N, C-alpha and C positions, 0 to 999 in steps of 0.2 A: 626719731632720735635714737642714739645709743650712747650712754654715758656710764662709765664705771670707775670714775676717778676718786670717789670717796668711799669710806668704810661702810656707809649705810646703803650702798647701791642695792637695788631690788634683787632679792633672792641671792645676793652675793654673786650675781652674774652681770647685770646691766639694767639700767633704767631705759625703757623703750617707749613708754607712753608719756610719762611725766616724772621728773626727778623726785626722789624721796625728799630732797632738799626743798622742793617746791618749784623748781625750775621747769618752765613749760618747754614743749618740743621746739617751738620756734626759737626760744632763747638758747637752748642747747645747740641747735643747728647754726645759729649766728656765731656762737663761740667757736664752733668747729671751723667756720669759714674765716673767722679772724685768725685763728692759728694757722690755717692754710696760707693766708697772705703773709703771716709772720715768717713762715718757712721760706716763702719766696724772697722776702727781704734778706733773710739770713744767707740763702744761697748766693744772692747777688753780692752781698757784703763779703762773703768768703772768697768768691771769685775775684772781686775787686781788689781785695788785699793781696791775692796772689799776683795780680797784674800791676801792683804798685799804687792802687787807689785805696787808701786807708780810711774807711768809714766806720771803724770800730766803735768809737765813742758815740757818734751820732746815731748809728743804727742800733747799737747796744742799748742806749737810753730808751729809744722808742719801743723796741721789742720787749725790753724788760717790763716797762709799765703796762704795755698791752697784754702781755702774758698774765700779769697780776690780775687784770680784770676778769680772767677766766677761772680763777680759783673759786672753789665752792663757797657760796654765801657772800659773794662780793657784788655781783651785777645781775639783777633780775629784770633789767630794763632794755627791751628790744630796741627802742629808739636810740638809746645811748650806744648800744652795740653796733647799730647801723652806722652811727657817726664814727665809731672806732674803725670799722671796716673801710669806710670811705677815706679816713685819714691814713690807714695802712696802705691803701692803693695809691693815694697821692704820694706818700713817702716812697713806695716801691717804684713809682715812675721816676721820681727824682734820683733814686739810687741807680735804677736801670740806665738812665741817661748818662750818668757819670761813669758807669762801668762798661756800657755797650761798646763793642769794638775792641775792648782790651781784655775781656775775659775769654778764656779758652773753654771749649766743651759746650755740649748742648745744655740748654736750660730746661728744668722741669716745668710742668704746667703752673706750679705755684708761683714761679717767677715771671710768667708771661701772661697770666690770666688777669684781665681787667674788665670791669663792668660798672656802669653807673646806674644800672637798672635794678632797683631794689627787689622787684618781682623775681629776678633771676637768682637772688641770693639764696633763698631757701632751696631751690632746685640744685644749685651748685653745691650747697652745703651737704646735701644728702649723698653726693658723689665723692666728697673729699673727707668725710668724717673718719672715725676710728676704724669702722669696718671696711674701709677702702683697702686696707691691707688684709689680704685674704689668709695668708699663712698665720696661724694662731701664735706660733712662737716668735716670729718676726714682729707681729703686732704687739705682743707682750713686751718684748725688749724695747721697741720704739716708744710704746706708751709709758713704760716704766721710766724711760729717759725724759720724755716730755713732761710727765707729771712731776718728776723730781725737779726739772727746770722751772716749773711754775713756782715751786717753793723757793728755789734759789732766787728767782726773779723778785719775789716778794721781799726777801731780805735785802737784796741789792738795791731795790727801790727805796726802802727805808733808810739805808745807809746814804744813798745819793741825796735824799732830802736834807740830810744833815751835813752834806758837803764831802762825804767820803765815797769816792768812786775809784775803781781799779779796772783798767782796760783789760787785764788778763781775765777778769770775771766776765765782762761783756763779750770778749772774744770767744770764750768757751761757750757761752750761751748761744751765740750765733753759729759757731761751728757745730755744736751738738744738735741744734735744731735743724741745720742744713743736712746733717748726717742722716736724719730720718727720711730724707728724700732719695738717699743713695742705696745702692744694692751692696750692702756690706755683709761680710761673713758673720756667723754667730759669735765667733771670738772677738771680732772687731766691735760688734754691738755690745757685748758684755764689757769689753774694755772701756767703751765710751760711758757706760752706766757707772762703772767704778770711778772713772775720772770725774763724773758728776759728783760723786761723794767727796773727792778732793776739793772740787770747786765749792761745794757746800760748806766745808770746813773753813775755807778761805773767806767765803762770803759772810758767814756768821762771825768770824773774827773781825771783818771790816765793820760789821754792824755793831759789835761790841765796842770797837774803837770809837765809832761815831757816837753811840749812846753815852759812854763814860766820858768821852772828851767833851761833850756838850753839857752833861748834867751830873758828872761826878760818879764815883763808884758806889753802887748800892750799899746801904748800911743795914744792919740788923734793926728792924723796925716793928713796933707793935701797931697794927692797923685797926682802927675803930670800925665796928660793924653796925653801930647804931646810927641814929640820925639827929640832926639839929632842928631848930624851929624856923629857919629861913627857907625860902624857896630854893630849889637846887637845879643843877645841870648834871646829868649822868653821862659820862664819857666812856665809850666802849671801843674796842678794837686794839690796835697796837702802836699807833703813831704818836711818839713822844713829843714831836715838834708841835703837833696840834694841841697836845696837853699843855705844853709850855705857853703857847700863845693864848689859850683859853684861860689859864690861871692869871696871866698878866692882865687880860682884858676884863676879868670878873673881879679883880681886886678892888675893894671899896664900894662895890655895887650893891651889897646886901644879898648877893646870890652865892650860895655854897656850891662846891664842886665835889662830886663823888665818882669813884672809878667803878667799872663793871667789867666782868669777864677778864680778858687778857690785859686790861689796863691796870689791874690790881697792882702789879709790880712798880708802877709809877710812884706809889707811895714810899718806895724804898730809896729813891734818888734824892741826894742832898738838895739839889736845885729846886725840887718841888716841895720838900718837907718844910721849907721856910714860910709857905703860904698857910696862914691860919684858917682860911676858908676852904682848904682841901680837907674835907671832913672824914674821909675814909672810903671804905668799899661798900657797895650796896648790891646785894643779890649774889648770884652764883655764875655758872658758866653760860656760854652763848645760848644754849638751847632752852634755857629758862626765861629768855627775855620777854616772851609774851606776858608772863606773870610779873616779872620784875619791873618791866617798863610801865605796866598798868598801875602797880601800887606806888611807884616812885612819884607819880603825880606831876613831876617837873619836865623840863626840856631834856631831850636825849640827843647826843651827838655820836654818830657812827663814823669812825675814822678809817677803818679798813674792813677786812672781811669779818664775818660772823653775824651779819644781819640776816634775819630769817623772815619769811612772809608774815605779814600782819593779819591776824584773824579778824573776821568781820565783827566779832563781839568786842574787840579791843577798841579803846577810846584814845589811844596815844598817837594815832596817825597824824594829827594836826600839831603835835609837839615833838616829832622826831625829825632830825636833820641828817643829811649825808654830806660827806666831803671826801676829797681824794679820789680814789678809784671806785668808791662805793656808789652804786646807782640803783634806785628803786622807784618804780612808777608812782607818780603823784606826790613824792616827797620833795621838800625844798632842799636844794643842793648848794652848799657853801663853796664858792669858786676857789680855784687854786691861787697861790700867791703870784703876784705880778711885780716886776721891777724891784725884787728884793724886799717887798713889803710883806707884813704879816697877813694872814687870812683875816677877814672881817667877820667876827662872830657876834656882831651887835644884834642880828636878828634872833640868834639863839638866846642871847641874854635877855632881850626884850620879851621873848616868849616865856622864859623862866620867871620873870618878875610878875607875870599874870597868874602864875600857878600856885597851888597850895604847897606847903612843905611836904617832904616825903612821908609816906606811911611807914612806921617802923615795923620791920618784918623779923628782925633778930637783934640781939645785943651782944656785947662782949668784944673781944679782940682776937686777932690772929697774928702770928709772927712770921716775917719773911725777910728777905734781903740777903740770902746766903749765896751770892754770886761768888765767882772765883777769888776776887780780891779779898772779900770778907772771910771766906773759909780758909784761905791760905794764911790769913793773919791769925787764925786759930789753929794752924797746922800742928803746933806742938801739943796742944790739948787733945786734938783728934788722934794724933799718932800715939800719944801715951795711952789713950783709951783703947786703942786697938792692941797695943803691945801688952797691956794689962789684962786683956780679955773682956773688958767692959763692953766694947763693941766687937761683936763677932762677924758682922757682915753689913755691907751697904747694899741696898736694893734701889736701883734707879727705876723709878716709876714716873717717867716724864711722858710728855706727849699731849694728846687731845682728849677731851671729854666728848660725849655723844649721848644720843637718846636711847639706844638699845638697852633693854632690861638686863642683858647679861653683862653690862658694864659694872653691875654691882660686884662683880668679881674683884675689881680693884679696891673697893672699899673693904671687902671681906679679907683680902690679902693684908691690907694695912692693919686691920683689927686683929688678925690672927698671927702676924709675924711675931717671933720671939722678942721679948723686951730688950734684948741686947743687939737689936738691929736698928739701923738708921736708914730712913727713906730719903733719897736724893730726888728732887722733883723740879720740873719747869714745865710751863705750858698750862693749859686749862684742865689737864688731867688731874691736877692737884685738888680741884674742887670735890673730888670723890673722897678725900680724906684729910684735907688741911684744917678742917674744923673739928676733927676728932680729938679727944683728950688722950693723946698717946704718951704723954709724959716726956721725960728727958733722960739722958745718960750723963751723969756728972755735970749737969748744966748745959749739955749739948742737946737741943731739941731733937726729937726722933723724926721730925719732918723738917728737912732743910730745903726751903723753896728758893731756887736760884732766880726765878723770874718768868719772863715770857717764854714761848716755845723756842725762840732763837737763842735763849740763854741756856739751851742744852749745850751750847759751846762752853759755858762755864763748867758744866758737869764734866765735859771732856778734859778741860784744863785741870780740874781738881783731880780727876783720875790719873792723868799723866804725872802730876806732881806727886801723888801718893806712890806711883810706880817708882819714881826716882828716890823718894824718901826710904822706901822699903827695899830698894835695890832689886826690884822685880824685873824680870826680863821683858815682860809684856803686861798690858792691861789685864789680859786674861789670867794672869798669875795672881792678881789681887783678890781680896775677899769682896768682890763686887759682882752682883747679878743684875741683868737688865730685863725688866718686866714692863713693856712699853704699850701704852694705849695709843691708837692712831685714829684719825678721822679724815683729814684732808691732806693737801699736797705739800704743805710745809713740813708735815710729819714725815712724808716720804723723803724729802731732802735731808732731814735729820737722820733718818734710818740709813740713807746712803752715806752720810758722813761717818756714822758709826762703823759701817762696813769698811770704808776707806781706812779708818784707824785700826782695822783688824779685829774689832770686837766680835767675839763668837758666842754662840749660845743665847742669842736674844730671843726672849718670848715676846710675841706680837699678838695683839688682840684688840677687840674681842673676836674678830675674824681676820683671816689672811686676805690680802688684797685680791680683788676680783680680776684685776688687770695682769696678774702674774699667772701664766699658763702652767700646767703641771710640769712641763719640761724645764721651764725657767725656774720654777720653785725648787725643782730637784737640784739645779745648779747652786741655788742659794743655800739649800740644806747641806749639800756635800761640801761646799767651800766655807760656809759660815755657821752651820748648825742652827739656822733660824728654825724656830718651832712655834706652834700656836699656843696661846694660853689654854689651860685645861682646868682640871679640878683644883680648887684652891688649896686644899691640904696637901695634895700630891705635888703641886708646883712649889709650895713653900718648902716641903721636905727636900725636894730636888735642889732648890736654890741654896738652902742652908748646907747642902752637901757639896756645893760647887758645881752642880750640873744644870 
């Protein structure tokens, strides 16, 4: 295997024996083979479109969901990945039949390779993985694009589940994936990567439209961190429709619902706040789940990525369920919706009823809900604070959390920032500092949590609004610095979105991506002044000076 798509990749080079995430060699290879087949579908769809056979929506939906399964901490199940590969080949045959004879030009191997022999999958996978591209810089640009597309696909799938789909997003995903099979110039590949940033902005906007259209605009909310006396269900991941249906099905059952990890922001939505049995948030970010799930005692529902391998000493394996794209060997999977009906969570609820109430691991509250609609409603107050000098600078500390010890950097930055700074955050990176007592500035909390990682879109909207209010020529002219933590592929999509918006001087850590070659990194440094996180005191001083 060779995998270097996440921040924790071995030695910041590549996982070659077993993924740091826990992914086995066979699993990594099957994911490579699935992506290979998705490239074939994309090539056929692109050629079909040119020949007048438009399969954008049909192929886009399939490729998007399949890409989502390959994101870190989504699918550890080889049997499930084999099913995906078989579905991809069946879909590819269907597309090929519709396009064949109408498309011009030779087709790459990805478009014409078929096999029903599972024994051949691993051998083929070893030939079509990341290292199949020998030139380091070409490989870097192709993988930067593919990894960004994975993040875009995750957001597009979430939006589609709530009924918001845009063909231009699907078309870009297909064209971009197809481009990785083509012999493009460096400038063309760089251009495609930057277009991925534009697509990422549009996709996050579509998901924001989907979420707020379905559940209302997030509101400033005080979220409980303690526990009740009833048995509970802990819901983790990002899927708000799963949250909606679970709350409806648990109402009146005597079972409470708690959020975990990236589901914390569900507490901010008006549609969910009306449920008395939504008790609050339990635990911390994704990598703490072995401990959090153990002490929770109740049923656990994983809705998207962020599941991690279950340790032998843990006892929660019989009470954790997966749904959506998540798959893990031996766990009960809640099937997808059919015929417009809701998912059936009765098995999860029945499990919860047999469990003890959660063990209390902390008390108190935290405040969130500062998405763009809410912050813009406070715009006058914020602008006055900036003009008066009460707020000297905004520090965007969004993105992902992770296990590496040097991520303590982000906690230290939050603790040491001057008291006249405000932290803008979204994503699970916030767990590094959202429970710190950092106070407020004239009633404005010093940590403004916009929500999930896709709600980095809210932070961009806020920045653009401030630019207009202050009459600044560009976001880079505002008193805003970007100090971003990253872990997986959705964070890469967010980074590309920021680059598309022209944001310069982003600090990225705790390490720079292993999939970016020195030459490609040099391009990013020269054009966008991307830099690694470094010494806490030196970084704070530089950010406060606007550097």
